[in-house]
C-alpha positions in Angstrom: -155.3 95.3 -48.5 -159.0 94.4 -48.5 -159.8 90.8 -49.0 -163.1 89.0 -49.9 -163.7 86.1 -47.5 -166.3 83.4 -47.9 -167.6 82.4 -44.5 -170.1 79.5 -44.1 -173.3 80.7 -42.4 -176.4 78.8 -41.4 -179.7 80.5 -41.5 -183.0 79.0 -40.3 -186.4 80.6 -40.2 -189.1 79.1 -38.0 -192.8 80.0 -37.8 -194.8 80.7 -34.6 -198.3 82.0 -35.3 -199.3 85.1 -33.5 -202.8 86.7 -33.2 -202.8 90.4 -34.0 -205.5 92.9 -33.4 -205.9 96.3 -35.2 -206.0 99.4 -33.1 -206.2 103.1 -34.0 -203.3 105.4 -33.1 -203.6 109.1 -33.2 -200.6 111.3 -33.9 -200.1 113.9 -31.2 -196.6 115.3 -31.7 -193.2 115.4 -33.3 -189.7 114.5 -32.2 -186.8 116.1 -34.0 -184.2 113.6 -35.2 -182.1 112.0 -36.2 -184.1 109.9 -36.7 -187.2 112.1 -37.1 -190.2 110.5 -35.4 -193.9 111.1 -34.8 -195.5 110.5 -31.4 -198.8 108.6 -31.4 -201.2 107.6 -28.6 -202.6 104.1 -28.7 -205.1 102.2 -26.4 -203.4 99.6 -24.2 -206.3 98.3 -22.0 -205.5 100.7 -19.2 -205.9 103.9 -21.1 -203.4 105.0 -23.7 -199.6 104.9 -24.1 -197.2 106.7 -26.4 -195.7 105.1 -29.5 -192.9 106.6 -31.6 -193.1 106.1 -35.3 -190.2 106.7 -37.8 -191.0 109.5 -40.1 -189.2 107.6 -42.9 -191.8 104.9 -42.9 -194.3 107.3 -44.4 -194.5 107.6 -48.2 -193.0 110.7 -49.7 -196.4 112.4 -50.4 -197.6 111.9 -46.8 -194.3 113.1 -45.4 -194.6 116.3 -47.4 -198.2 116.8 -46.2 -197.1 116.3 -42.6 -194.3 118.8 -42.9 -196.6 121.3 -44.6 -199.0 121.0 -41.7 -196.2 121.6 -39.1 -195.0 124.7 -41.0 -198.6 126.0 -41.3 -199.6 125.5 -37.7 -196.4 126.7 -36.0 -194.2 124.8 -33.5 -196.4 125.6 -30.4 -199.5 124.2 -32.1 -198.1 120.9 -33.3 -200.5 118.8 -31.3 -203.4 120.6 -32.9 -201.9 120.2 -36.3 -201.6 116.4 -35.9 -204.9 116.0 -34.1 -206.8 114.7 -37.2 -204.3 112.1 -38.3 -205.1 108.5 -37.4 -203.0 105.4 -38.2 -203.6 101.7 -38.3 -201.5 99.8 -35.7 -201.3 96.1 -35.0 -200.9 94.8 -31.5 -199.9 91.2 -30.6 -202.4 89.4 -28.5 -201.0 87.2 -25.7 -197.6 87.0 -27.3 -195.2 85.4 -24.8 -191.4 85.9 -25.3 -189.4 82.8 -25.9 -185.7 82.5 -25.1 -183.4 81.5 -28.0 -182.6 78.1 -26.6 -186.2 77.1 -26.5 -187.2 78.6 -29.8 -187.4 75.2 -31.7 -189.8 73.8 -29.0 -192.4 76.5 -29.8 -192.0 76.9 -33.5 -191.9 74.8 -36.7 -189.6 75.1 -39.8 -190.7 77.5 -42.5 -189.3 78.9 -45.8 -188.1 82.5 -45.4 -188.1 83.0 -49.2 -191.7 81.9 -49.4 -192.6 84.2 -46.6 -190.8 87.0 -48.4 -192.9 86.2 -51.5 -196.1 86.5 -49.5 -194.8 89.8 -48.1 -194.1 91.2 -51.5 -197.6 90.1 -52.8 -199.2 91.9 -49.8 -201.4 94.8 -50.9 -200.6 98.0 -49.1 -203.8 98.0 -47.2 -204.3 97.3 -43.5 -206.4 94.1 -44.0 -203.6 92.5 -46.1 -200.9 93.5 -43.6 -202.9 92.0 -40.7 -203.5 88.8 -42.6 -199.8 88.5 -43.4 -198.8 89.0 -39.7 -201.5 86.5 -38.6 -200.1 83.9 -41.0 -196.4 84.3 -40.4 -196.0 85.4 -36.7 -193.7 87.9 -35.0 -192.5 91.0 -36.7 -190.1 92.3 -34.1 -187.8 90.6 -31.6 -189.8 92.0 -28.7 -193.6 91.8 -28.4 -194.8 95.3 -29.3 -197.0 97.2 -31.6 -196.4 97.3 -35.4 -197.5 100.2 -37.5 -198.8 99.2 -41.0 -196.6 101.8 -42.7 -193.5 100.0 -41.3 -194.4 96.9 -43.3 -195.2 98.9 -46.4 -191.9 100.8 -46.1 -189.9 97.6 -45.9 -191.9 96.1 -48.8 -191.0 99.1 -51.0 -187.3 98.9 -50.0 -187.1 95.1 -50.7 -188.8 95.4 -54.1 -186.6 98.3 -55.1 -183.4 96.4 -54.1 -184.4 93.2 -56.0 -185.5 94.7 -59.2 -183.8 98.1 -59.5 -180.6 98.7 -57.5 -179.0 97.1 -54.4 -176.8 100.1 -53.7 -179.3 101.9 -51.4 -180.1 98.6 -49.6 -176.5 98.2 -48.5 -176.5 101.8 -47.0 -179.3 101.0 -44.6 -179.7 98.9 -41.5 -181.8 96.5 -43.4 -178.7 94.9 -45.0 -177.0 94.1 -41.6 -177.4 90.6 -40.4 -178.7 90.3 -36.9 -176.3 89.3 -34.2 -175.2 85.7 -34.8 -176.4 83.5 -32.0 -174.5 80.2 -32.0 -173.0 78.0 -29.3 -172.6 75.0 -31.6 -169.2 73.3 -31.9 -170.4 71.6 -35.1 -169.9 73.0 -38.6 -170.9 75.6 -39.6 -170.2 77.5 -36.4 -171.9 80.7 -37.3 -175.7 80.2 -37.3 -178.9 82.2 -37.1 -182.2 80.8 -36.0 -185.2 83.2 -35.8 -188.9 83.4 -35.9 -188.9 87.2 -36.5 -190.4 88.0 -39.9 -188.6 91.3 -40.4 -185.2 89.8 -39.7 -185.9 86.8 -42.0 -187.0 89.1 -44.9 -183.9 91.2 -44.6 -181.6 88.2 -44.3 -183.1 86.5 -47.4 -182.9 89.8 -49.4 -179.3 90.5 -48.3 -178.2 86.9 -49.2 -179.8 87.1 -52.6 -178.1 90.5 -53.3 -174.7 89.2 -52.1 -175.1 86.2 -54.4 -175.9 88.6 -57.3 -179.2 86.8 -58.0 -181.1 88.4 -60.9 -184.8 89.3 -60.6 -187.5 90.2 -63.0 -191.0 91.5 -62.3 -194.0 89.3 -63.2 -195.6 90.5 -66.4 -199.1 89.9 -64.9 -200.3 93.4 -64.2 -202.2 92.5 -61.0 -199.2 90.5 -59.6 -195.9 92.2 -60.4 -194.0 89.9 -58.0 -190.2 90.0 -58.3 -189.0 86.5 -59.2 -185.6 84.9 -59.5 -184.2 84.5 -63.0 -182.9 80.9 -63.1 -182.1 80.5 -66.8 -181.5 82.4 -70.0 -185.1 81.5 -71.1 -187.2 84.7 -71.3 -189.6 83.8 -68.6 -192.2 86.5 -68.1 -194.2 85.3 -65.2 -193.4 84.4 -61.6 -195.4 81.1 -61.7 -197.4 78.8 -63.9 -200.5 80.1 -62.4 -199.8 83.7 -63.6 -198.8 82.5 -67.0 -202.0 80.4 -67.3 -204.2 83.2 -66.0 -202.8 85.7 -68.6 -203.2 83.1 -71.3 -206.9 82.8 -70.4 -207.3 86.5 -70.3 -205.7 86.9 -73.8 -208.0 84.3 -75.2 -211.1 86.0 -73.8 -210.0 89.4 -75.1 -209.4 87.8 -78.5 -212.8 86.2 -78.6 -214.4 89.5 -77.5 -212.7 91.4 -80.4 -213.7 88.7 -82.9 -217.3 88.8 -81.7 -217.5 92.6 -82.2 -216.2 92.2 -85.8 -219.0 89.8 -86.8 -221.6 91.7 -88.8 -225.1 91.9 -87.5 
């Protein structure tokens, strides 16, 4: 018989700034899955090297266009078919790996939920993605390149899970907690300390969904950040700033309408 068990778990996110540079990657081929992947070439200072990109990270419209180009060109001309597709990729500059036991020496405490809010506010353009990475640090456990579409794909998945349905989230690897690393004999014995942004975003999202936290979307059209519902009060905005800005905008629109009604 299945049982629901509550297990205490400690989670700590720490911040270590990393400098990122943007490089251009050119898609040169295709790898049959699962998972389906595209092959790209990126500069590495000594020439170029291959980078595999998950096909699922591309928006549906782009996936269809890529598949159409493959079918149109034929299998023996795949490299030619992909030759004109370039992607924005971010490379860590002088990122030195740090072993877990020394992580706290090289990082400082940070709020994973605040970092997730910044992530969800990020516009799906390369400049915003690079700024986010530059502010918060590592994206993967190992120092390696990050494709902008990977960030955008996770952003869409988190937003969908928080404001629409958590069912799909729990069918993907995003929902799985990273391996628990704890040698502590103190309570709680299960702990996770990380400076990896992707892991922290996924953990924060999984925790909220397991706690059945309700979310709404900010009513400010140029924000639309998912925010936690903390009371029965019909709060429409994620912050006082958004509420105030919308109030100012309404007043301006009202004055504009009134001024147009004044006879000449």
